[in-house]
CHARMM internal coordinates of N, CA and C (Angstrom, degrees):
IC EDIT
DIST 1 N 1 CA 1.4450
DIST 1 CA 1 C 1.5313
ANGL 1 N 1 CA 1 C 110.23
DIST 1 C 2 N 1.3431
ANGL 1 CA 1 C 2 N 116.55
DIHE 1 N 1 CA 1 C 2 N -46.85
DIST 2 N 2 CA 1.4609
ANGL 1 C 2 N 2 CA 119.62
DIHE 1 CA 1 C 2 N 2 CA -179.56
DIST 2 CA 2 C 1.5244
ANGL 2 N 2 CA 2 C 111.15
DIHE 1 C 2 N 2 CA 2 C -65.70
DIST 2 C 3 N 1.3280
ANGL 2 CA 2 C 3 N 116.85
DIHE 2 N 2 CA 2 C 3 N -37.72
DIST 3 N 3 CA 1.4625
ANGL 2 C 3 N 3 CA 119.97
DIHE 2 CA 2 C 3 N 3 CA -179.85
DIST 3 CA 3 C 1.5295
ANGL 3 N 3 CA 3 C 110.75
DIHE 2 C 3 N 3 CA 3 C -62.88
DIST 3 C 4 N 1.3084
ANGL 3 CA 3 C 4 N 116.54
DIHE 3 N 3 CA 3 C 4 N -40.75
DIST 4 N 4 CA 1.4643
ANGL 3 C 4 N 4 CA 121.00
DIHE 3 CA 3 C 4 N 4 CA 178.30
DIST 4 CA 4 C 1.5228
ANGL 4 N 4 CA 4 C 110.09
DIHE 3 C 4 N 4 CA 4 C -64.53
DIST 4 C 5 N 1.3202
ANGL 4 CA 4 C 5 N 116.89
DIHE 4 N 4 CA 4 C 5 N -43.10
DIST 5 N 5 CA 1.4641
ANGL 4 C 5 N 5 CA 121.70
DIHE 4 CA 4 C 5 N 5 CA 178.76
DIST 5 CA 5 C 1.5296
ANGL 5 N 5 CA 5 C 110.53
DIHE 4 C 5 N 5 CA 5 C -62.96
DIST 5 C 6 N 1.3173
ANGL 5 CA 5 C 6 N 116.61
DIHE 5 N 5 CA 5 C 6 N -43.65
DIST 6 N 6 CA 1.4623
ANGL 5 C 6 N 6 CA 121.11
DIHE 5 CA 5 C 6 N 6 CA -179.93
DIST 6 CA 6 C 1.5298
ANGL 6 N 6 CA 6 C 110.91
DIHE 5 C 6 N 6 CA 6 C -64.53
DIST 6 C 7 N 1.3300
ANGL 6 CA 6 C 7 N 117.10
DIHE 6 N 6 CA 6 C 7 N -38.06
DIST 7 N 7 CA 1.4572
ANGL 6 C 7 N 7 CA 121.03
DIHE 6 CA 6 C 7 N 7 CA 179.01
DIST 7 CA 7 C 1.5267
ANGL 7 N 7 CA 7 C 110.68
DIHE 6 C 7 N 7 CA 7 C -65.43
DIST 7 C 8 N 1.3281
ANGL 7 CA 7 C 8 N 116.51
DIHE 7 N 7 CA 7 C 8 N -43.63
DIST 8 N 8 CA 1.4662
ANGL 7 C 8 N 8 CA 120.26
DIHE 7 CA 7 C 8 N 8 CA 179.01
DIST 8 CA 8 C 1.5240
ANGL 8 N 8 CA 8 C 111.15
DIHE 7 C 8 N 8 CA 8 C -67.32
DIST 8 C 9 N 1.3085
ANGL 8 CA 8 C 9 N 116.86
DIHE 8 N 8 CA 8 C 9 N -39.48
DIST 9 N 9 CA 1.4508
ANGL 8 C 9 N 9 CA 120.83
DIHE 8 CA 8 C 9 N 9 CA 178.69
DIST 9 CA 9 C 1.5294
ANGL 9 N 9 CA 9 C 110.32
DIHE 8 C 9 N 9 CA 9 C -65.73
DIST 9 C 10 N 1.3114
ANGL 9 CA 9 C 10 N 117.31
DIHE 9 N 9 CA 9 C 10 N -41.17
DIST 10 N 10 CA 1.4615
ANGL 9 C 10 N 10 CA 121.57
DIHE 9 CA 9 C 10 N 10 CA 178.59
DIST 10 CA 10 C 1.5143
ANGL 10 N 10 CA 10 C 112.66
DIHE 9 C 10 N 10 CA 10 C -65.35
DIST 10 C 11 N 1.3235
ANGL 10 CA 10 C 11 N 117.49
DIHE 10 N 10 CA 10 C 11 N -29.00
DIST 11 N 11 CA 1.4638
ANGL 10 C 11 N 11 CA 121.19
DIHE 10 CA 10 C 11 N 11 CA 179.07
DIST 11 CA 11 C 1.5225
ANGL 11 N 11 CA 11 C 111.62
DIHE 10 C 11 N 11 CA 11 C -68.40
DIST 11 C 12 N 1.3115
ANGL 11 CA 11 C 12 N 117.63
DIHE 11 N 11 CA 11 C 12 N -21.02
DIST 12 N 12 CA 1.4585
ANGL 11 C 12 N 12 CA 121.13
DIHE 11 CA 11 C 12 N 12 CA 179.95
DIST 12 CA 12 C 1.5207
ANGL 12 N 12 CA 12 C 112.77
DIHE 11 C 12 N 12 CA 12 C -75.46
DIST 12 C 13 N 1.3056
ANGL 12 CA 12 C 13 N 117.01
DIHE 12 N 12 CA 12 C 13 N -24.23
DIST 13 N 13 CA 1.4482
ANGL 12 C 13 N 13 CA 121.55
DIHE 12 CA 12 C 13 N 13 CA -176.55
DIST 13 CA 13 C 1.5219
ANGL 13 N 13 CA 13 C 110.90
DIHE 12 C 13 N 13 CA 13 C -92.18
DIST 13 C 14 N 1.3059
ANGL 13 CA 13 C 14 N 115.92
DIHE 13 N 13 CA 13 C 14 N 150.78
DIST 14 N 14 CA 1.4567
ANGL 13 C 14 N 14 CA 121.79
DIHE 13 CA 13 C 14 N 14 CA 178.65
DIST 14 CA 14 C 1.5247
ANGL 14 N 14 CA 14 C 108.47
DIHE 13 C 14 N 14 CA 14 C -72.10
DIST 14 C 15 N 1.3244
ANGL 14 CA 14 C 15 N 115.69
DIHE 14 N 14 CA 14 C 15 N 141.35
DIST 15 N 15 CA 1.4619
ANGL 14 C 15 N 15 CA 120.22
DIHE 14 CA 14 C 15 N 15 CA 177.85
DIST 15 CA 15 C 1.5175
ANGL 15 N 15 CA 15 C 110.50
DIHE 14 C 15 N 15 CA 15 C -66.80
DIST 15 C 16 N 1.2969
ANGL 15 CA 15 C 16 N 116.28
DIHE 15 N 15 CA 15 C 16 N 136.45
DIST 16 N 16 CA 1.4534
ANGL 15 C 16 N 16 CA 120.51
DIHE 15 CA 15 C 16 N 16 CA 175.54
DIST 16 CA 16 C 1.5232
ANGL 16 N 16 CA 16 C 108.97
DIHE 15 C 16 N 16 CA 16 C -80.25
DIST 16 C 17 N 1.3153
ANGL 16 CA 16 C 17 N 116.59
DIHE 16 N 16 CA 16 C 17 N 169.87
DIST 17 N 17 CA 1.4578
ANGL 16 C 17 N 17 CA 120.62
DIHE 16 CA 16 C 17 N 17 CA 179.13
DIST 17 CA 17 C 1.5287
ANGL 17 N 17 CA 17 C 110.70
DIHE 16 C 17 N 17 CA 17 C -61.18
DIST 17 C 18 N 1.3209
ANGL 17 CA 17 C 18 N 116.62
DIHE 17 N 17 CA 17 C 18 N -37.81
DIST 18 N 18 CA 1.4653
ANGL 17 C 18 N 18 CA 120.14
DIHE 17 CA 17 C 18 N 18 CA 179.79
DIST 18 CA 18 C 1.5255
ANGL 18 N 18 CA 18 C 110.94
DIHE 17 C 18 N 18 CA 18 C -65.53
DIST 18 C 19 N 1.3288
ANGL 18 CA 18 C 19 N 117.42
DIHE 18 N 18 CA 18 C 19 N -41.52
DIST 19 N 19 CA 1.4587
ANGL 18 C 19 N 19 CA 120.59
DIHE 18 CA 18 C 19 N 19 CA 178.10
DIST 19 CA 19 C 1.5215
ANGL 19 N 19 CA 19 C 111.14
DIHE 18 C 19 N 19 CA 19 C -65.61
DIST 19 C 20 N 1.3157
ANGL 19 CA 19 C 20 N 116.74
DIHE 19 N 19 CA 19 C 20 N -40.05
DIST 20 N 20 CA 1.4606
ANGL 19 C 20 N 20 CA 120.35
DIHE 19 CA 19 C 20 N 20 CA 178.20
DIST 20 CA 20 C 1.5204
ANGL 20 N 20 CA 20 C 110.77
DIHE 19 C 20 N 20 CA 20 C -64.52
DIST 20 C 21 N 1.3326
ANGL 20 CA 20 C 21 N 116.70
DIHE 20 N 20 CA 20 C 21 N -38.82
DIST 21 N 21 CA 1.4601
ANGL 20 C 21 N 21 CA 120.56
DIHE 20 CA 20 C 21 N 21 CA 177.34
DIST 21 CA 21 C 1.5241
ANGL 21 N 21 CA 21 C 110.74
DIHE 20 C 21 N 21 CA 21 C -63.88
DIST 21 C 22 N 1.3343
ANGL 21 CA 21 C 22 N 116.66
DIHE 21 N 21 CA 21 C 22 N -43.88
DIST 22 N 22 CA 1.4608
ANGL 21 C 22 N 22 CA 120.44
DIHE 21 CA 21 C 22 N 22 CA 179.45
DIST 22 CA 22 C 1.5293
ANGL 22 N 22 CA 22 C 112.04
DIHE 21 C 22 N 22 CA 22 C -63.43
DIST 22 C 23 N 1.3191
ANGL 22 CA 22 C 23 N 116.96
DIHE 22 N 22 CA 22 C 23 N -39.79
DIST 23 N 23 CA 1.4618
ANGL 22 C 23 N 23 CA 121.24
DIHE 22 CA 22 C 23 N 23 CA 177.70
DIST 23 CA 23 C 1.5292
ANGL 23 N 23 CA 23 C 109.92
DIHE 22 C 23 N 23 CA 23 C -64.66
DIST 23 C 24 N 1.3327
ANGL 23 CA 23 C 24 N 116.06
DIHE 23 N 23 CA 23 C 24 N -42.99
DIST 24 N 24 CA 1.4600
ANGL 23 C 24 N 24 CA 121.33
DIHE 23 CA 23 C 24 N 24 CA 178.66
DIST 24 CA 24 C 1.5298
ANGL 24 N 24 CA 24 C 110.60
DIHE 23 C 24 N 24 CA 24 C -60.95
DIST 24 C 25 N 1.3262
ANGL 24 CA 24 C 25 N 117.29
DIHE 24 N 24 CA 24 C 25 N -45.23
DIST 25 N 25 CA 1.4643
ANGL 24 C 25 N 25 CA 120.47
DIHE 24 CA 24 C 25 N 25 CA 179.82
DIST 25 CA 25 C 1.5230
ANGL 25 N 25 CA 25 C 111.69
DIHE 24 C 25 N 25 CA 25 C -68.08
DIST 25 C 26 N 1.3302
ANGL 25 CA 25 C 26 N 117.23
DIHE 25 N 25 CA 25 C 26 N -38.78
DIST 26 N 26 CA 1.4614
ANGL 25 C 26 N 26 CA 120.84
DIHE 25 CA 25 C 26 N 26 CA -177.86
DIST 26 CA 26 C 1.5253
ANGL 26 N 26 CA 26 C 112.31
DIHE 25 C 26 N 26 CA 26 C -68.98
DIST 26 C 27 N 1.3109
ANGL 26 CA 26 C 27 N 117.59
DIHE 26 N 26 CA 26 C 27 N -21.95
DIST 27 N 27 CA 1.4569
ANGL 26 C 27 N 27 CA 119.73
DIHE 26 CA 26 C 27 N 27 CA -178.10
DIST 27 CA 27 C 1.5235
ANGL 27 N 27 CA 27 C 113.04
DIHE 26 C 27 N 27 CA 27 C -85.58
DIST 27 C 28 N 1.3219
ANGL 27 CA 27 C 28 N 117.82
DIHE 27 N 27 CA 27 C 28 N 4.25
DIST 28 N 28 CA 1.4651
ANGL 27 C 28 N 28 CA 119.92
DIHE 27 CA 27 C 28 N 28 CA 178.64
DIST 28 CA 28 C 1.5277
ANGL 28 N 28 CA 28 C 109.63
DIHE 27 C 28 N 28 CA 28 C -70.28
DIST 28 C 29 N 1.3268
ANGL 28 CA 28 C 29 N 115.28
DIHE 28 N 28 CA 28 C 29 N 147.17
DIST 29 N 29 CA 1.4617
ANGL 28 C 29 N 29 CA 120.94
DIHE 28 CA 28 C 29 N 29 CA -173.84
DIST 29 CA 29 C 1.5267
ANGL 29 N 29 CA 29 C 113.01
DIHE 28 C 29 N 29 CA 29 C -80.32
DIST 29 C 30 N 1.3317
ANGL 29 CA 29 C 30 N 117.38
DIHE 29 N 29 CA 29 C 30 N -33.50
DIST 30 N 30 CA 1.4634
ANGL 29 C 30 N 30 CA 120.47
DIHE 29 CA 29 C 30 N 30 CA -177.99
DIST 30 CA 30 C 1.5255
ANGL 30 N 30 CA 30 C 109.73
DIHE 29 C 30 N 30 CA 30 C -151.24
DIST 30 C 31 N 1.3358
ANGL 30 CA 30 C 31 N 115.18
DIHE 30 N 30 CA 30 C 31 N -179.17
DIST 31 N 31 CA 1.4631
ANGL 30 C 31 N 31 CA 119.73
DIHE 30 CA 30 C 31 N 31 CA -176.61
DIST 31 CA 31 C 1.5348
ANGL 31 N 31 CA 31 C 112.72
DIHE 30 C 31 N 31 CA 31 C -65.56
DIST 31 C 32 N 1.3095
ANGL 31 CA 31 C 32 N 116.25
DIHE 31 N 31 CA 31 C 32 N -34.63
DIST 32 N 32 CA 1.4623
ANGL 31 C 32 N 32 CA 119.59
DIHE 31 CA 31 C 32 N 32 CA -179.96
DIST 32 CA 32 C 1.5259
ANGL 32 N 32 CA 32 C 109.97
DIHE 31 C 32 N 32 CA 32 C -64.14
DIST 32 C 33 N 1.3207
ANGL 32 CA 32 C 33 N 116.06
DIHE 32 N 32 CA 32 C 33 N -45.96
DIST 33 N 33 CA 1.4638
ANGL 32 C 33 N 33 CA 119.69
DIHE 32 CA 32 C 33 N 33 CA 178.39
DIST 33 CA 33 C 1.5234
ANGL 33 N 33 CA 33 C 111.14
DIHE 32 C 33 N 33 CA 33 C -65.87
DIST 33 C 34 N 1.3312
ANGL 33 CA 33 C 34 N 116.98
DIHE 33 N 33 CA 33 C 34 N -37.69
DIST 34 N 34 CA 1.4586
ANGL 33 C 34 N 34 CA 120.95
DIHE 33 CA 33 C 34 N 34 CA 177.48
DIST 34 CA 34 C 1.5252
ANGL 34 N 34 CA 34 C 110.65
DIHE 33 C 34 N 34 CA 34 C -61.01
DIST 34 C 35 N 1.3328
ANGL 34 CA 34 C 35 N 117.10
DIHE 34 N 34 CA 34 C 35 N -46.78
DIST 35 N 35 CA 1.4595
ANGL 34 C 35 N 35 CA 121.01
DIHE 34 CA 34 C 35 N 35 CA 178.50
DIST 35 CA 35 C 1.5281
ANGL 35 N 35 CA 35 C 110.97
DIHE 34 C 35 N 35 CA 35 C -61.29
DIST 35 C 36 N 1.3245
ANGL 35 CA 35 C 36 N 116.69
DIHE 35 N 35 CA 35 C 36 N -40.14
DIST 36 N 36 CA 1.4587
ANGL 35 C 36 N 36 CA 120.26
DIHE 35 CA 35 C 36 N 36 CA 178.47
DIST 36 CA 36 C 1.5276
ANGL 36 N 36 CA 36 C 110.56
DIHE 35 C 36 N 36 CA 36 C -63.82
DIST 36 C 37 N 1.3207
ANGL 36 CA 36 C 37 N 117.34
DIHE 36 N 36 CA 36 C 37 N -43.58
DIST 37 N 37 CA 1.4665
ANGL 36 C 37 N 37 CA 121.01
DIHE 36 CA 36 C 37 N 37 CA -179.94
DIST 37 CA 37 C 1.5325
ANGL 37 N 37 CA 37 C 111.38
DIHE 36 C 37 N 37 CA 37 C -65.66
DIST 37 C 38 N 1.3160
ANGL 37 CA 37 C 38 N 117.11
DIHE 37 N 37 CA 37 C 38 N -38.71
DIST 38 N 38 CA 1.4642
ANGL 37 C 38 N 38 CA 120.42
DIHE 37 CA 37 C 38 N 38 CA 176.61
DIST 38 CA 38 C 1.5252
ANGL 38 N 38 CA 38 C 109.60
DIHE 37 C 38 N 38 CA 38 C -62.29
DIST 38 C 39 N 1.3213
ANGL 38 CA 38 C 39 N 116.37
DIHE 38 N 38 CA 38 C 39 N -43.54
DIST 39 N 39 CA 1.4694
ANGL 38 C 39 N 39 CA 120.51
DIHE 38 CA 38 C 39 N 39 CA 178.94
DIST 39 CA 39 C 1.5303
ANGL 39 N 39 CA 39 C 110.62
DIHE 38 C 39 N 39 CA 39 C -61.50
DIST 39 C 40 N 1.3224
ANGL 39 CA 39 C 40 N 116.97
DIHE 39 N 39 CA 39 C 40 N -43.22
DIST 40 N 40 CA 1.4692
ANGL 39 C 40 N 40 CA 120.80
DIHE 39 CA 39 C 40 N 40 CA 179.44
DIST 40 CA 40 C 1.5224
ANGL 40 N 40 CA 40 C 110.32
DIHE 39 C 40 N 40 CA 40 C -61.31
DIST 40 C 41 N 1.3175
ANGL 40 CA 40 C 41 N 117.27
DIHE 40 N 40 CA 40 C 41 N -44.32
DIST 41 N 41 CA 1.4630
ANGL 40 C 41 N 41 CA 120.76
DIHE 40 CA 40 C 41 N 41 CA -179.55
DIST 41 CA 41 C 1.5230
ANGL 41 N 41 CA 41 C 110.59
DIHE 40 C 41 N 41 CA 41 C -64.77
DIST 41 C 42 N 1.3255
ANGL 41 CA 41 C 42 N 117.19
DIHE 41 N 41 CA 41 C 42 N -44.09
DIST 42 N 42 CA 1.4573
ANGL 41 C 42 N 42 CA 120.23
DIHE 41 CA 41 C 42 N 42 CA -178.02
DIST 42 CA 42 C 1.5235
ANGL 42 N 42 CA 42 C 112.16
DIHE 41 C 42 N 42 CA 42 C -66.02
DIST 42 C 43 N 1.3066
ANGL 42 CA 42 C 43 N 118.17
DIHE 42 N 42 CA 42 C 43 N -37.89
DIST 43 N 43 CA 1.4586
ANGL 42 C 43 N 43 CA 119.61
DIHE 42 CA 42 C 43 N 43 CA -179.18
DIST 43 CA 43 C 1.5220
ANGL 43 N 43 CA 43 C 112.27
DIHE 42 C 43 N 43 CA 43 C -80.44
DIST 43 C 44 N 1.3076
ANGL 43 CA 43 C 44 N 117.95
DIHE 43 N 43 CA 43 C 44 N -28.70
DIST 44 N 44 CA 1.4694
ANGL 43 C 44 N 44 CA 121.00
DIHE 43 CA 43 C 44 N 44 CA -179.71
DIST 44 CA 44 C 1.5206
ANGL 44 N 44 CA 44 C 111.77
DIHE 43 C 44 N 44 CA 44 C -76.73
DIST 44 C 45 N 1.3154
ANGL 44 CA 44 C 45 N 117.42
DIHE 44 N 44 CA 44 C 45 N -26.11
DIST 45 N 45 CA 1.4611
ANGL 44 C 45 N 45 CA 121.19
DIHE 44 CA 44 C 45 N 45 CA -177.73
DIST 45 CA 45 C 1.5172
ANGL 45 N 45 CA 45 C 111.79
DIHE 44 C 45 N 45 CA 45 C -113.57
DIST 45 C 46 N 1.3248
ANGL 45 CA 45 C 46 N 115.56
DIHE 45 N 45 CA 45 C 46 N 39.57
DIST 46 N 46 CA 1.4555
ANGL 45 C 46 N 46 CA 118.03
DIHE 45 CA 45 C 46 N 46 CA 179.87
DIST 46 CA 46 C 1.5302
ANGL 46 N 46 CA 46 C 109.76
DIHE 45 C 46 N 46 CA 46 C -66.68
DIST 46 C 47 N 1.3171
ANGL 46 CA 46 C 47 N 118.15
DIHE 46 N 46 CA 46 C 47 N 140.41
DIST 47 N 47 CA 1.4652
ANGL 46 C 47 N 47 CA 120.74
DIHE 46 CA 46 C 47 N 47 CA -176.47
DIST 47 CA 47 C 1.5207
ANGL 47 N 47 CA 47 C 113.95
DIHE 46 C 47 N 47 CA 47 C -67.76
DIST 47 C 48 N 1.3244
ANGL 47 CA 47 C 48 N 117.74
DIHE 47 N 47 CA 47 C 48 N -20.48
DIST 48 N 48 CA 1.4539
ANGL 47 C 48 N 48 CA 120.81
DIHE 47 CA 47 C 48 N 48 CA 178.74
DIST 48 CA 48 C 1.5204
ANGL 48 N 48 CA 48 C 108.74
DIHE 47 C 48 N 48 CA 48 C -155.96
DIST 48 C 49 N 1.3107
ANGL 48 CA 48 C 49 N 115.40
DIHE 48 N 48 CA 48 C 49 N 161.24
DIST 49 N 49 CA 1.4579
ANGL 48 C 49 N 49 CA 121.23
DIHE 48 CA 48 C 49 N 49 CA 177.29
DIST 49 CA 49 C 1.5245
ANGL 49 N 49 CA 49 C 107.18
DIHE 48 C 49 N 49 CA 49 C -110.23
DIST 49 C 50 N 1.3133
ANGL 49 CA 49 C 50 N 116.64
DIHE 49 N 49 CA 49 C 50 N 128.62
DIST 50 N 50 CA 1.4517
ANGL 49 C 50 N 50 CA 119.80
DIHE 49 CA 49 C 50 N 50 CA -175.16
DIST 50 CA 50 C 1.5182
ANGL 50 N 50 CA 50 C 112.02
DIHE 49 C 50 N 50 CA 50 C -67.80
DIST 50 C 51 N 1.3232
ANGL 50 CA 50 C 51 N 117.58
DIHE 50 N 50 CA 50 C 51 N -43.07
DIST 51 N 51 CA 1.4554
ANGL 50 C 51 N 51 CA 121.56
DIHE 50 CA 50 C 51 N 51 CA -177.76
DIST 51 CA 51 C 1.5161
ANGL 51 N 51 CA 51 C 108.38
DIHE 50 C 51 N 51 CA 51 C -130.12
DIST 51 C 52 N 1.3202
ANGL 51 CA 51 C 52 N 116.22
DIHE 51 N 51 CA 51 C 52 N 128.44
DIST 52 N 52 CA 1.4592
ANGL 51 C 52 N 52 CA 119.33
DIHE 51 CA 51 C 52 N 52 CA -177.78
DIST 52 CA 52 C 1.5193
ANGL 52 N 52 CA 52 C 112.35
DIHE 51 C 52 N 52 CA 52 C -86.45
DIST 52 C 53 N 1.3077
ANGL 52 CA 52 C 53 N 117.66
DIHE 52 N 52 CA 52 C 53 N -16.11
DIST 53 N 53 CA 1.4519
ANGL 52 C 53 N 53 CA 121.07
DIHE 52 CA 52 C 53 N 53 CA -179.29
DIST 53 CA 53 C 1.5226
ANGL 53 N 53 CA 53 C 109.85
DIHE 52 C 53 N 53 CA 53 C -96.41
DIST 53 C 54 N 1.3215
ANGL 53 CA 53 C 54 N 116.33
DIHE 53 N 53 CA 53 C 54 N 151.45
DIST 54 N 54 CA 1.4575
ANGL 53 C 54 N 54 CA 120.51
DIHE 53 CA 53 C 54 N 54 CA 176.90
DIST 54 CA 54 C 1.5209
ANGL 54 N 54 CA 54 C 112.36
DIHE 53 C 54 N 54 CA 54 C -83.64
DIST 54 C 55 N 1.3165
ANGL 54 CA 54 C 55 N 117.08
DIHE 54 N 54 CA 54 C 55 N -9.96
DIST 55 N 55 CA 1.4580
ANGL 54 C 55 N 55 CA 121.03
DIHE 54 CA 54 C 55 N 55 CA 179.82
DIST 55 CA 55 C 1.5261
ANGL 55 N 55 CA 55 C 109.92
DIHE 54 C 55 N 55 CA 55 C -70.38
DIST 55 C 56 N 1.3283
ANGL 55 CA 55 C 56 N 117.11
DIHE 55 N 55 CA 55 C 56 N 145.70
DIST 56 N 56 CA 1.4677
ANGL 55 C 56 N 56 CA 119.24
DIHE 55 CA 55 C 56 N 56 CA 176.89
DIST 56 CA 56 C 1.5344
ANGL 56 N 56 CA 56 C 111.29
DIHE 55 C 56 N 56 CA 56 C -57.01
DIST 56 C 57 N 1.2886
ANGL 56 CA 56 C 57 N 116.01
DIHE 56 N 56 CA 56 C 57 N 152.92
DIST 57 N 57 CA 1.4629
ANGL 56 C 57 N 57 CA 122.65
DIHE 56 CA 56 C 57 N 57 CA -174.80
DIST 57 CA 57 C 1.5310
ANGL 57 N 57 CA 57 C 112.29
DIHE 56 C 57 N 57 CA 57 C -57.70
DIST 57 C 58 N 1.3317
ANGL 57 CA 57 C 58 N 117.34
DIHE 57 N 57 CA 57 C 58 N -39.71
DIST 58 N 58 CA 1.4622
ANGL 57 C 58 N 58 CA 120.23
DIHE 57 CA 57 C 58 N 58 CA -176.87
DIST 58 CA 58 C 1.5289
ANGL 58 N 58 CA 58 C 112.84
DIHE 57 C 58 N 58 CA 58 C -72.08
DIST 58 C 59 N 1.3265
ANGL 58 CA 58 C 59 N 118.06
DIHE 58 N 58 CA 58 C 59 N -14.83
DIST 59 N 59 CA 1.4695
ANGL 58 C 59 N 59 CA 120.84
DIHE 58 CA 58 C 59 N 59 CA 177.49
DIST 59 CA 59 C 1.5148
ANGL 59 N 59 CA 59 C 112.44
DIHE 58 C 59 N 59 CA 59 C -82.12
DIST 59 C 60 N 1.3252
ANGL 59 CA 59 C 60 N 117.06
DIHE 59 N 59 CA 59 C 60 N -18.52
DIST 60 N 60 CA 1.4729
ANGL 59 C 60 N 60 CA 120.31
DIHE 59 CA 59 C 60 N 60 CA -176.56
DIST 60 CA 60 C 1.5054
ANGL 60 N 60 CA 60 C 111.37
DIHE 59 C 60 N 60 CA 60 C -83.49
DIST 60 C 61 N 1.3240
ANGL 60 CA 60 C 61 N 115.59
DIHE 60 N 60 CA 60 C 61 N 150.98
DIST 61 N 61 CA 1.4670
ANGL 60 C 61 N 61 CA 121.19
DIHE 60 CA 60 C 61 N 61 CA 178.78
DIST 61 CA 61 C 1.4992
ANGL 61 N 61 CA 61 C 110.88
DIHE 60 C 61 N 61 CA 61 C -81.15
END
COOR INIT
IC SEED 1 N 1 CA 1 C
IC BUILD
């Protein structure tokens, strides 16, 4: 009974980014797709960018 109530109550709230990420990862069909999705998430949400220019490193001053 409580689990059903908690599920309905949770449906009223907007999904957080973490919940959306978990849903996205859980919907993968196999391990290969899961690994690919993890890689996409990790590279898309990198905490910093090493180089801001698109030019190769040796071209910069």
